[in-house]
TORKOL-713980 format. One record per residue (C-alpha): residue number from 1; residue in one letter; x negated, y negated, z negated. Coordinates in nm, 2 decimals. Each point is the difference from the previous one (the first is absolute). Layout:
BEGIN
pos; code; x; y; z
NUM; a; X; Y; Z .
...
This chain:
BEGIN
pos; code; x; y; z
1; m; 16.90; 17.51; -3.23 .
2; n; -0.27; -0.25; -0.05 .
3; r; -0.16; -0.17; 0.30 .
4; f; -0.38; -0.07; -0.03 .
5; y; -0.23; -0.24; 0.18 .
6; l; -0.37; -0.09; -0.03 .
7; s; 0.01; -0.31; -0.21 .
8; n; -0.37; -0.07; -0.05 .
9; i; -0.35; 0.10; 0.10 .
10; k; -0.31; -0.08; -0.21 .
11; i; -0.32; 0.03; 0.18 .
12; k; -0.28; -0.03; -0.25 .
13; k; -0.26; 0.11; 0.26 .
14; f; 0.04; 0.12; 0.36 .
15; r; -0.26; -0.09; 0.26 .
16; k; -0.01; -0.38; 0.02 .
17; i; 0.31; -0.05; -0.22 .
18; n; -0.05; -0.06; -0.37 .
19; n; 0.26; -0.08; -0.27 .
20; m; 0.30; -0.05; 0.22 .
21; s; 0.36; 0.05; -0.12 .
22; i; 0.29; -0.03; 0.24 .
23; d; 0.37; 0.02; -0.09 .
24; f; 0.24; 0.13; 0.27 .
25; k; 0.38; 0.00; 0.05 .
26; p; 0.24; 0.28; 0.09 .
27; g; 0.06; -0.12; 0.35 .
28; v; -0.25; -0.12; 0.26 .
29; n; -0.34; -0.11; -0.11 .
30; m; -0.23; -0.18; 0.25 .
31; i; -0.37; -0.01; -0.06 .
32; i; -0.20; -0.25; 0.21 .
33; g; -0.35; -0.13; 0.02 .
34; h; -0.31; -0.02; 0.23 .
35; n; -0.16; 0.31; 0.15 .
36; g; -0.22; 0.18; -0.26 .
37; t; 0.19; -0.12; -0.31 .
38; g; 0.12; 0.35; -0.08 .
39; k; 0.36; 0.00; 0.11 .
40; s; -0.02; 0.35; 0.16 .
41; n; -0.19; 0.13; -0.30 .
42; i; 0.27; -0.12; -0.23 .
43; l; 0.27; 0.17; 0.22 .
44; s; -0.19; 0.33; -0.02 .
45; l; -0.03; -0.03; -0.38 .
46; l; 0.37; -0.08; -0.03 .
47; t; 0.09; 0.32; 0.19 .
48; s; -0.25; 0.23; -0.16 .
49; g; 0.18; 0.05; -0.33 .
50; s; 0.34; 0.12; 0.13 .
51; g; 0.15; 0.25; 0.24 .
52; i; 0.19; 0.32; 0.03 .
53; a; -0.12; 0.32; 0.16 .
54; h; 0.27; 0.06; 0.27 .
55; d; 0.07; -0.19; 0.32 .
56; n; -0.35; -0.15; 0.01 .
57; f; 0.09; -0.26; -0.27 .
58; m; -0.34; 0.01; -0.17 .
59; p; -0.27; -0.21; 0.18 .
60; k; -0.36; 0.10; -0.06 .
61; y; -0.25; -0.28; -0.05 .
62; e; -0.26; 0.18; 0.21 .
63; n; 0.22; -0.01; 0.30 .
64; f; -0.04; -0.37; 0.03 .
65; f; -0.31; -0.10; -0.19 .
66; k; -0.32; 0.19; -0.09 .
67; i; -0.20; -0.03; -0.32 .
68; d; -0.36; -0.04; 0.11 .
69; r; -0.29; 0.18; -0.19 .
70; s; -0.15; -0.34; -0.07 .
71; e; 0.30; -0.12; -0.20 .
72; s; -0.02; 0.01; -0.38 .
73; f; 0.35; 0.15; -0.01 .
74; s; -0.03; 0.13; -0.35 .
75; s; 0.03; -0.36; -0.12 .
76; y; 0.32; -0.07; 0.19 .
77; d; 0.29; -0.07; -0.24 .
78; v; 0.35; -0.04; 0.14 .
79; c; 0.34; 0.03; -0.18 .
80; n; 0.35; 0.00; 0.15 .
81; r; 0.31; -0.08; -0.20 .
82; y; 0.34; 0.14; 0.10 .
83; t; 0.31; -0.16; -0.15 .
84; a; 0.37; 0.12; -0.01 .
85; i; 0.27; -0.24; 0.12 .
86; g; 0.24; 0.00; -0.28 .
87; p; 0.08; -0.16; -0.34 .
88; d; -0.29; 0.17; -0.18 .
89; e; -0.26; -0.05; 0.28 .
90; s; -0.18; 0.32; -0.10 .
91; f; -0.35; 0.02; 0.15 .
92; f; -0.31; 0.22; 0.02 .
93; e; -0.35; -0.06; 0.12 .
94; e; -0.24; 0.21; 0.20 .
95; k; -0.38; -0.05; 0.01 .
96; l; -0.15; 0.09; 0.34 .
97; s; -0.31; 0.21; -0.05 .
98; f; -0.25; 0.05; 0.28 .
99; k; -0.12; 0.36; -0.02 .
100; k; -0.31; 0.12; 0.18 .
101; d; 0.04; 0.28; 0.25 .
102; s; -0.28; 0.25; 0.01 .
103; s; 0.15; 0.32; 0.15 .
104; a; -0.12; 0.10; 0.34 .
105; e; 0.34; -0.02; 0.16 .
106; e; 0.03; -0.36; -0.11 .
107; k; -0.35; -0.11; 0.10 .
108; q; 0.15; -0.26; 0.24 .
109; r; 0.17; -0.16; -0.29 .
110; v; -0.22; -0.17; -0.27 .
111; a; 0.28; -0.07; -0.25 .
112; h; 0.37; 0.01; -0.03 .
113; i; 0.26; -0.17; -0.23 .
114; v; 0.16; 0.17; -0.29 .
115; p; 0.28; -0.19; -0.19 .
116; r; 0.00; 0.06; -0.37 .
117; l; 0.28; -0.11; -0.22 .
118; k; -0.09; -0.25; -0.27 .
119; k; 0.12; 0.04; -0.36 .
120; a; 0.26; -0.27; -0.08 .
121; s; -0.10; -0.23; -0.28 .
122; h; 0.30; 0.10; -0.21 .
123; d; -0.06; 0.38; 0.04 .
124; k; -0.23; 0.20; -0.23 .
125; t; -0.13; 0.24; 0.27 .
126; i; -0.02; 0.02; 0.38 .
127; k; 0.23; 0.31; -0.02 .
128; e; 0.27; -0.22; -0.15 .
129; t; -0.03; -0.25; 0.29 .
130; s; 0.00; 0.29; 0.25 .
131; k; 0.31; 0.15; -0.16 .
132; k; 0.18; -0.34; 0.03 .
133; r; -0.10; -0.02; 0.37 .
134; q; 0.14; 0.35; 0.06 .
135; i; 0.33; -0.11; -0.15 .
136; l; 0.01; -0.32; 0.21 .
137; f; -0.05; 0.21; 0.32 .
138; h; 0.20; 0.30; -0.11 .
139; n; -0.30; 0.22; 0.07 .
140; d; -0.15; 0.21; -0.29 .
141; k; -0.28; 0.12; 0.23 .
142; l; -0.14; -0.35; 0.05 .
143; g; -0.36; 0.01; -0.13 .
144; e; -0.23; -0.27; -0.14 .
145; s; -0.20; 0.00; 0.33 .
146; a; 0.31; 0.00; 0.23 .
147; k; 0.08; -0.28; 0.22 .
148; a; 0.30; -0.21; -0.06 .
149; p; 0.27; 0.20; 0.18 .
150; l; 0.11; -0.28; 0.24 .
151; p; 0.01; 0.07; 0.38 .
152; t; -0.30; -0.21; 0.13 .
153; r; -0.13; -0.09; 0.34 .
154; f; -0.29; -0.20; 0.12 .
155; i; 0.02; -0.12; 0.36 .
156; s; -0.36; -0.09; 0.08 .
157; i; -0.14; -0.22; 0.27 .
158; s; -0.14; 0.32; 0.16 .
159; r; 0.34; 0.04; 0.17 .
160; l; -0.09; -0.28; 0.24 .
161; m; -0.22; 0.18; 0.25 .
162; p; 0.15; -0.06; 0.34 .
163; r; 0.15; 0.32; 0.13 .
164; g; -0.18; -0.03; 0.33 .
165; e; -0.34; 0.02; -0.18 .
166; g; 0.08; 0.33; -0.18 .
167; t; 0.16; 0.34; 0.05 .
168; i; 0.36; 0.05; -0.10 .
169; t; 0.24; 0.29; 0.03 .
170; t; 0.38; -0.01; -0.03 .
171; k; 0.27; 0.25; -0.06 .
172; k; 0.37; -0.05; -0.02 .
173; k; 0.15; -0.04; -0.34 .
174; k; 0.35; -0.09; -0.12 .
175; l; 0.07; -0.29; -0.24 .
176; g; 0.36; 0.11; -0.04 .
177; e; 0.22; -0.24; -0.19 .
178; n; -0.30; -0.24; -0.05 .
179; s; -0.05; -0.07; 0.37 .
180; d; 0.26; -0.27; -0.01 .
181; l; -0.17; -0.17; -0.29 .
182; y; -0.34; 0.03; 0.16 .
183; r; 0.13; -0.16; 0.32 .
184; q; 0.18; -0.27; -0.19 .
185; w; -0.29; -0.10; -0.22 .
186; y; -0.25; 0.01; 0.29 .
187; n; 0.23; -0.21; 0.22 .
188; d; 0.06; -0.25; -0.28 .
189; i; -0.36; -0.09; 0.02 .
190; l; -0.08; 0.05; 0.37 .
191; t; 0.33; -0.06; 0.18 .
192; n; 0.13; 0.25; 0.26 .
193; s; -0.31; 0.23; -0.03 .
194; i; 0.20; 0.33; -0.05 .
195; d; 0.30; 0.07; 0.22 .
196; n; 0.32; 0.07; -0.20 .
197; s; 0.08; 0.29; 0.23 .
198; i; -0.32; 0.19; -0.07 .
199; d; -0.06; 0.22; -0.31 .
200; d; -0.33; 0.14; 0.12 .
201; a; -0.27; 0.02; -0.27 .
202; y; -0.34; 0.17; -0.01 .
203; e; -0.28; 0.06; -0.23 .
204; v; -0.33; -0.17; 0.09 .
205; t; -0.32; 0.16; -0.11 .
206; r; -0.33; -0.20; 0.04 .
207; n; -0.34; 0.16; 0.06 .
208; y; -0.10; -0.06; -0.37 .
209; g; 0.31; 0.19; -0.12 .
210; s; 0.25; -0.26; -0.11 .
211; k; 0.36; 0.06; 0.09 .
212; k; 0.32; -0.20; 0.01 .
213; t; 0.34; 0.02; 0.16 .
214; e; 0.12; -0.27; 0.23 .
215; m; 0.28; -0.07; 0.25 .
216; r; -0.07; -0.07; 0.37 .
217; i; -0.03; -0.36; 0.10 .
218; t; 0.19; -0.09; 0.32 .
219; d; -0.20; 0.04; 0.32 .
220; t; -0.32; 0.07; -0.21 .
221; p; -0.18; 0.33; -0.01 .
222; a; -0.15; 0.11; -0.33 .
223; t; -0.35; -0.08; 0.12 .
224; g; 0.10; -0.35; 0.12 .
225; v; 0.12; -0.12; -0.34 .
226; s; -0.17; -0.33; -0.10 .
227; v; -0.19; -0.05; -0.32 .
228; g; 0.28; -0.21; -0.15 .
229; q; 0.27; 0.24; 0.11 .
230; d; -0.20; 0.29; -0.14 .
231; s; -0.06; -0.18; -0.33 .
232; l; 0.37; -0.08; -0.04 .
233; s; 0.10; 0.36; 0.08 .
234; t; -0.23; 0.12; -0.28 .
235; i; 0.16; -0.24; -0.25 .
236; i; 0.35; 0.09; 0.11 .
237; s; -0.08; 0.37; -0.01 .
238; n; -0.12; -0.03; -0.36 .
239; l; 0.30; -0.20; -0.10 .
240; i; 0.22; 0.27; 0.13 .
241; d; -0.19; 0.25; -0.21 .
242; f; 0.06; -0.21; -0.31 .
243; k; 0.37; -0.03; 0.08 .
244; v; 0.01; 0.38; 0.00 .
245; a; -0.20; 0.03; -0.32 .
246; s; 0.23; -0.25; -0.18 .
247; e; 0.29; 0.24; 0.06 .
248; e; -0.15; 0.27; -0.22 .
249; e; 0.14; 0.04; -0.35 .
250; n; -0.33; -0.05; -0.18 .
251; y; -0.11; -0.32; 0.19 .
252; q; -0.12; -0.27; -0.23 .
253; g; -0.15; -0.25; 0.25 .
254; g; -0.27; 0.01; 0.26 .
255; i; -0.31; -0.19; 0.09 .
256; l; -0.10; -0.10; 0.36 .
257; a; -0.32; -0.19; 0.08 .
258; i; -0.05; -0.14; 0.35 .
259; d; -0.34; -0.14; 0.09 .
260; e; 0.02; -0.29; 0.25 .
261; f; 0.38; 0.05; 0.04 .
262; d; 0.02; -0.27; 0.27 .
263; i; -0.28; 0.12; 0.23 .
264; s; 0.08; -0.06; 0.37 .
265; l; 0.35; -0.12; -0.07 .
266; h; 0.10; -0.35; 0.11 .
267; a; 0.11; -0.25; -0.26 .
268; e; 0.38; 0.05; 0.04 .
269; a; -0.04; 0.38; -0.03 .
270; q; -0.21; -0.05; -0.32 .
271; i; 0.27; -0.20; -0.16 .
272; k; 0.27; 0.25; 0.10 .
273; l; -0.22; 0.28; -0.14 .
274; i; -0.03; -0.19; -0.33 .
275; d; 0.38; -0.03; -0.02 .
276; k; 0.03; 0.37; 0.08 .
277; l; -0.25; 0.10; -0.27 .
278; i; 0.17; -0.22; -0.26 .
279; q; 0.34; 0.15; 0.09 .
280; l; -0.11; 0.36; -0.01 .
281; s; -0.22; -0.04; -0.31 .
282; k; 0.32; -0.10; -0.19 .
283; k; 0.23; 0.26; 0.17 .
284; f; -0.23; 0.30; -0.05 .
285; n; -0.19; -0.11; -0.31 .
286; i; -0.34; -0.01; 0.17 .
287; q; -0.27; -0.22; -0.14 .
288; i; -0.19; -0.13; 0.30 .
289; f; -0.35; -0.14; 0.02 .
290; v; -0.13; -0.18; 0.32 .
291; t; -0.31; -0.18; 0.10 .
292; t; -0.02; -0.26; 0.28 .
293; h; -0.20; -0.29; 0.15 .
294; s; 0.30; -0.14; 0.18 .
295; l; 0.07; -0.36; -0.11 .
296; s; 0.35; 0.02; 0.15 .
297; a; 0.08; 0.31; -0.20 .
298; i; -0.15; -0.15; -0.32 .
299; k; 0.20; -0.32; 0.05 .
300; y; 0.32; 0.18; 0.05 .
301; f; -0.06; 0.25; -0.29 .
302; f; -0.10; -0.29; -0.23 .
303; k; 0.36; -0.13; 0.04 .
304; q; 0.15; 0.34; -0.08 .
305; v; -0.21; 0.02; -0.32 .
306; e; 0.13; -0.34; -0.11 .
307; k; 0.35; 0.13; 0.05 .
308; s; -0.05; 0.32; -0.21 .
309; k; -0.31; -0.02; -0.22 .
310; q; 0.12; 0.29; -0.21 .
311; q; 0.01; 0.23; 0.30 .
312; h; -0.29; -0.09; 0.22 .
313; s; -0.36; -0.14; -0.04 .
314; l; -0.28; -0.16; 0.20 .
315; v; -0.35; 0.06; -0.12 .
316; y; -0.30; -0.20; 0.14 .
317; i; -0.35; 0.16; -0.04 .
318; k; -0.27; -0.26; 0.05 .
319; d; -0.38; 0.01; 0.05 .
320; r; -0.17; 0.29; 0.18 .
321; l; -0.31; 0.00; -0.23 .
322; f; 0.20; -0.02; -0.33 .
323; p; 0.36; 0.09; 0.07 .
324; h; 0.25; -0.14; -0.24 .
325; k; 0.38; -0.05; 0.00 .
326; s; 0.10; -0.36; 0.06 .
327; e; 0.27; -0.15; -0.21 .
328; t; 0.33; -0.14; 0.14 .
329; m; -0.06; -0.20; 0.31 .
330; s; 0.22; -0.18; 0.25 .
331; y; 0.01; 0.12; 0.36 .
332; y; -0.22; -0.29; 0.11 .
333; d; -0.26; 0.08; -0.26 .
334; i; -0.01; 0.35; 0.14 .
335; e; -0.02; -0.12; 0.35 .
336; q; -0.29; -0.24; -0.08 .
337; s; -0.18; 0.28; -0.19 .
338; m; 0.05; 0.26; 0.28 .
339; y; -0.14; -0.24; 0.26 .
340; l; -0.28; -0.10; -0.24 .
341; s; 0.09; -0.35; 0.08 .
342; l; 0.07; -0.32; -0.18 .
343; n; 0.18; -0.15; 0.30 .
344; t; 0.33; 0.19; -0.04 .
345; l; 0.24; -0.25; -0.17 .
346; p; 0.35; 0.07; -0.12 .
347; p; 0.28; -0.22; 0.13 .
348; k; 0.07; -0.32; -0.20 .
349; i; 0.30; 0.01; -0.23 .
350; n; 0.26; -0.26; 0.07 .
351; l; 0.11; -0.18; -0.32 .
352; y; 0.32; -0.21; 0.03 .
353; a; 0.08; -0.27; -0.25 .
354; e; 0.27; -0.26; -0.02 .
355; d; -0.22; -0.30; 0.10 .
356; e; -0.35; -0.15; -0.02 .
357; a; 0.02; -0.08; -0.37 .
358; s; 0.08; 0.37; -0.07 .
359; v; -0.32; 0.10; 0.18 .
360; e; -0.21; -0.26; -0.17 .
361; l; 0.12; 0.10; -0.34 .
362; l; -0.06; 0.37; 0.08 .
363; r; -0.36; -0.07; 0.10 .
364; l; -0.06; -0.18; -0.33 .
365; i; 0.14; 0.28; -0.20 .
366; i; -0.19; 0.27; 0.20 .
367; q; -0.32; -0.18; -0.08 .
368; s; 0.08; 0.06; -0.37 .
369; f; 0.03; 0.37; 0.04 .
370; k; -0.22; 0.20; -0.24 .
371; k; -0.15; 0.21; 0.27 .
372; e; -0.13; -0.15; 0.33 .
373; f; 0.26; -0.02; 0.27 .
374; s; -0.08; -0.08; 0.36 .
375; f; 0.23; -0.21; 0.23 .
376; n; -0.17; 0.12; 0.31 .
377; n; 0.25; 0.27; 0.08 .
378; i; 0.31; -0.22; -0.06 .
379; d; 0.17; -0.22; 0.26 .
380; f; 0.19; -0.25; -0.20 .
381; r; 0.33; -0.11; 0.18 .
382; p; 0.20; -0.28; -0.16 .
383; m; 0.36; 0.04; 0.14 .
384; k; 0.15; -0.33; -0.10 .
385; v; 0.32; 0.18; -0.09 .
386; s; 0.19; 0.05; -0.32 .
387; k; -0.04; 0.30; -0.23 .
388; t; 0.35; 0.12; 0.11 .
389; v; -0.10; 0.01; 0.37 .
390; l; -0.33; 0.17; -0.08 .
391; k; 0.18; 0.26; -0.21 .
392; y; 0.25; 0.06; 0.28 .
393; l; -0.28; 0.05; 0.25 .
394; n; -0.18; 0.25; -0.22 .
395; s; 0.27; 0.20; -0.17 .
396; t; 0.33; -0.05; 0.18 .
397; l; -0.12; 0.04; 0.36 .
398; k; -0.26; 0.26; -0.11 .
399; d; -0.22; -0.13; 0.29 .
400; p; -0.30; 0.24; 0.03 .
401; h; -0.23; -0.29; 0.06 .
402; f; 0.10; -0.18; -0.32 .
403; q; -0.01; 0.33; -0.20 .
404; s; -0.36; 0.05; 0.12 .
405; s; -0.08; -0.34; -0.14 .
406; m; -0.04; -0.16; -0.34 .
407; i; 0.28; -0.23; -0.12 .
408; i; -0.06; -0.27; -0.26 .
409; y; 0.28; -0.20; -0.16 .
410; d; -0.02; -0.31; -0.21 .
411; g; 0.06; 0.03; -0.37 .
412; d; 0.36; -0.12; 0.03 .
413; a; 0.08; 0.31; 0.21 .
414; r; 0.06; 0.16; -0.34 .
415; f; 0.34; -0.18; -0.01 .
416; s; 0.30; 0.07; 0.21 .
417; p; 0.09; -0.28; 0.24 .
418; g; 0.23; -0.26; -0.16 .
419; n; -0.02; 0.13; -0.36 .
420; e; -0.08; -0.22; -0.30 .
421; d; -0.35; 0.13; -0.05 .
422; e; -0.09; -0.09; 0.36 .
423; s; 0.13; -0.35; -0.06 .
424; n; -0.19; -0.03; -0.33 .
425; a; -0.33; 0.08; 0.18 .
426; a; 0.03; -0.33; 0.19 .
427; k; 0.10; -0.22; -0.30 .
428; p; -0.26; -0.24; -0.15 .
429; e; 0.05; 0.11; -0.36 .
430; y; -0.10; 0.36; 0.10 .
431; i; -0.28; -0.10; 0.23 .
432; l; -0.15; -0.23; -0.27 .
433; g; 0.03; 0.28; -0.26 .
434; e; 0.26; -0.18; -0.22 .
435; k; 0.22; 0.31; 0.04 .
436; e; -0.11; 0.35; 0.05 .
437; l; 0.09; 0.16; 0.34 .
438; v; 0.12; 0.36; -0.06 .
439; t; -0.11; 0.24; 0.27 .
440; t; 0.09; 0.37; 0.05 .
441; t; -0.16; 0.29; 0.19 .
442; k; 0.12; 0.04; 0.35 .
443; q; 0.02; 0.33; 0.18 .
444; l; -0.23; 0.00; 0.30 .
445; m; -0.07; 0.20; 0.31 .
446; f; -0.34; 0.17; 0.03 .
447; n; -0.14; -0.29; 0.22 .
448; e; 0.14; -0.29; -0.20 .
449; s; -0.15; -0.21; -0.28 .
450; i; 0.13; -0.31; -0.18 .
451; l; -0.24; -0.28; -0.11 .
452; p; -0.01; -0.06; -0.37 .
453; s; 0.24; -0.22; -0.20 .
454; g; 0.34; -0.10; 0.13 .
455; f; -0.11; -0.33; 0.17 .
456; a; -0.07; -0.10; 0.35 .
457; p; -0.38; -0.02; 0.06 .
458; e; -0.05; -0.38; -0.05 .
459; a; 0.22; 0.00; -0.31 .
460; y; -0.19; 0.30; -0.14 .
461; i; -0.34; -0.18; 0.02 .
462; y; 0.15; -0.33; -0.12 .
463; h; 0.15; 0.18; -0.30 .
464; w; -0.34; 0.12; -0.12 .
465; l; -0.19; -0.32; 0.08 .
466; h; 0.26; -0.20; -0.19 .
467; r; -0.04; 0.24; -0.30 .
468; f; -0.38; -0.05; -0.01 .
469; c; 0.03; -0.38; 0.04 .
470; k; 0.28; -0.06; -0.25 .
471; t; -0.06; 0.26; -0.27 .
472; e; -0.28; -0.10; -0.24 .
473; d; -0.13; 0.34; -0.12 .
474; a; -0.32; 0.20; 0.01 .
475; i; 0.11; 0.18; 0.32 .
476; s; 0.05; -0.32; 0.19 .
477; a; -0.33; -0.14; -0.13 .
478; s; -0.17; 0.32; 0.12 .
479; f; 0.15; -0.04; 0.34 .
480; w; -0.13; -0.35; 0.06 .
481; r; -0.33; 0.08; -0.16 .
482; q; -0.07; 0.29; 0.24 .
483; l; 0.06; -0.25; 0.29 .
484; t; -0.27; -0.23; -0.14 .
485; q; -0.24; 0.29; -0.05 .
486; q; 0.05; 0.09; 0.37 .
487; s; -0.09; -0.37; 0.09 .
488; i; 0.35; -0.05; 0.14 .
489; l; 0.08; -0.37; -0.02 .
490; l; 0.37; 0.06; -0.04 .
491; g; 0.10; -0.06; -0.36 .
492; t; 0.33; -0.09; -0.16 .
493; e; -0.03; -0.37; 0.09 .
494; y; -0.03; 0.08; 0.37 .
495; y; 0.28; 0.25; -0.01 .
496; l; 0.23; -0.23; -0.19 .
497; s; -0.06; -0.28; 0.25 .
498; k; 0.13; 0.23; 0.27 .
499; f; 0.31; 0.13; -0.18 .
500; n; 0.25; -0.15; -0.25 .
501; f; 0.15; 0.32; -0.12 .
502; s; 0.33; -0.17; -0.02 .
503; h; 0.35; 0.14; 0.06 .
504; e; 0.02; -0.20; 0.31 .
505; e; -0.32; 0.15; 0.15 .
506; a; 0.06; 0.36; -0.12 .
507; n; 0.23; 0.09; 0.29 .
508; l; -0.08; 0.23; 0.29 .
509; q; 0.02; -0.27; 0.27 .
510; s; -0.25; -0.22; -0.18 .
511; l; -0.23; 0.28; -0.09 .
512; k; -0.01; 0.14; 0.36 .
513; s; -0.11; -0.35; 0.12 .
514; k; -0.30; 0.04; -0.23 .
515; s; -0.06; 0.36; 0.08 .
516; k; -0.36; -0.04; 0.13 .
517; c; -0.12; -0.19; -0.31 .
518; l; 0.15; 0.26; -0.23 .
519; f; -0.15; 0.29; 0.18 .
520; d; -0.34; -0.17; 0.04 .
521; f; -0.02; -0.07; -0.37 .
522; a; 0.12; 0.35; -0.10 .
523; k; -0.27; 0.15; 0.22 .
524; e; -0.28; -0.22; -0.13 .
525; a; 0.11; 0.05; -0.36 .
526; r; 0.03; 0.38; 0.05 .
527; l; 0.34; -0.03; -0.18 .
528; f; 0.10; 0.36; 0.01 .
529; e; -0.34; 0.14; -0.08 .
530; f; 0.01; -0.22; -0.31 .
531; i; 0.34; 0.12; -0.11 .
532; k; -0.08; 0.37; 0.06 .
533; n; -0.33; -0.02; -0.19 .
534; l; 0.13; -0.17; -0.31 .
535; s; -0.10; 0.22; -0.30 .
536; e; 0.24; -0.16; -0.25 .
537; p; 0.31; -0.11; 0.19 .
538; d; 0.31; -0.14; -0.16 .
539; e; 0.34; 0.17; 0.06 .
540; e; 0.08; -0.18; 0.32 .
541; l; -0.35; 0.07; 0.15 .
542; k; 0.01; 0.36; -0.12 .
543; k; 0.32; 0.05; 0.20 .
544; e; -0.16; -0.17; 0.30 .
545; q; -0.30; 0.23; -0.02 .
546; e; 0.23; 0.30; 0.00 .
547; q; 0.18; -0.13; 0.31 .
548; l; -0.32; -0.06; 0.18 .
549; a; -0.13; 0.35; -0.09 .
550; k; 0.33; 0.15; 0.12 .
551; f; -0.02; -0.19; 0.33 .
552; e; -0.35; 0.12; 0.05 .
553; n; 0.11; 0.36; -0.06 .
554; d; 0.30; -0.04; 0.23 .
555; f; -0.20; -0.17; 0.27 .
556; r; -0.28; 0.26; 0.00 .
557; k; 0.25; 0.28; 0.01 .
558; s; 0.18; -0.15; 0.29 .
559; y; -0.32; -0.07; 0.19 .
560; y; -0.12; 0.36; -0.06 .
561; q; 0.32; 0.15; 0.12 .
562; i; 0.02; -0.22; 0.31 .
563; s; -0.37; 0.07; 0.08 .
564; k; 0.07; 0.37; -0.01 .
565; k; 0.32; -0.03; 0.20 .
566; n; -0.17; -0.21; 0.27 .
567; s; -0.32; 0.22; 0.01 .
568; i; 0.20; 0.30; 0.10 .
569; m; 0.23; -0.16; 0.25 .
570; p; -0.07; 0.07; 0.37 .
571; s; -0.20; -0.27; 0.17 .
């Protein structure tokens, strides 16, 4: 039997929300944002198009929100899409219509929501779409204005009135075989709250009519339950109901919405509750929607989404006056926005390289990137170790510190230690371009990048400056011409006076002794910007452009992944 979930809501118009489309996942979906951005309204719309008649699994919008007479509710336009989990991903859509109430018995209610099935684009008539939905749900009595037959609950923030400020009545009630589960789930979040030797349960009725079943908390009378304990018992009680519903033969998934799920729970309990919701969502096929303002909950859930993007989602609604869905953000972007502050900074990313020359070359290449890239969030750390040692620290030891950092290797890291290609990368005839150095693609970890070419940094720069000095062609002439146009007094004569480009000089020891001069000139000449921007490169330079482009792509990808990894790590 198909399992369905609410995969999208399109709000063309509802109160302050205009033209908002949000995709959701089958598991836990967290909706966050400032007060007044419409989070609770969105939850109510999500739960207004589905439900079943028995066991109170059909929430009514008017129980939680009222349509005011001043609202232009006839213009409201909302559509929910429900998708089957399966190979064909069948779906149907319901438009939520706001119908005016005029009868005397409903004078307290201005309007109510009626879901209306939308005709599928590939169907000729609405009856054809309706018939297909009946087949999907094995119910030939499912009409065009019927709600999606999925058990649905909306736990509203109204549950949070302290018990001491209202009237409650209790009566004994048995949970039966589910008492052990209730106790276990509750104690998993608030440790040692319900004694293992007690099976007492009772139904609590508030003065405004809401009912729930809960188990007795150790040494705490029903009237003395705290707001946090009361909130948690409501959530657990509803989860038990969904567990029971999931055992029915015609169960095809359920929808549970919890407004301010974290309210009055301390940070550790919030995290444990998130874990429990994730666990039970999967076990009993419940799609869960929650709202929160808790940064500790957001930070933890952000990490869970990164682990399982196909199962869970985090949606950020911004701007009270003109609410809109924000695109993907890091946790620190969210934190900064939630505080309305520009002073919340993410931690710096450690970037480890083999030595100072590696860092200098990396800086030069980054400056040539097509899109602007800031160094401000990177802490460059030259290690003064070989590529073998750096590789060992990162991959063999699997040190969490290094795996939360970026690792940059010199170009010669493409070669295995001691092989012929590594030896060639240090020979004058290859450095001077008399022979072509053959490089191959190296398999990298997510946090690693290899600098272009197969040379050490000084040899890499020397190779290209030799090419532009010694090769008399249009490209070389263009290189020196652009230096003159920039009023840089460093022409070929100056450069040739500094270097001989001989076999004796083209060795790593000699080049390392002239490292500063090489890097200073490459920086002034914008060497890599020139190479990348050539419009008509020869074959050698075309290959170099491809290597530089690949490095930029690898580097950005590694930077992005480490930024996200660090942004969700506990402080």
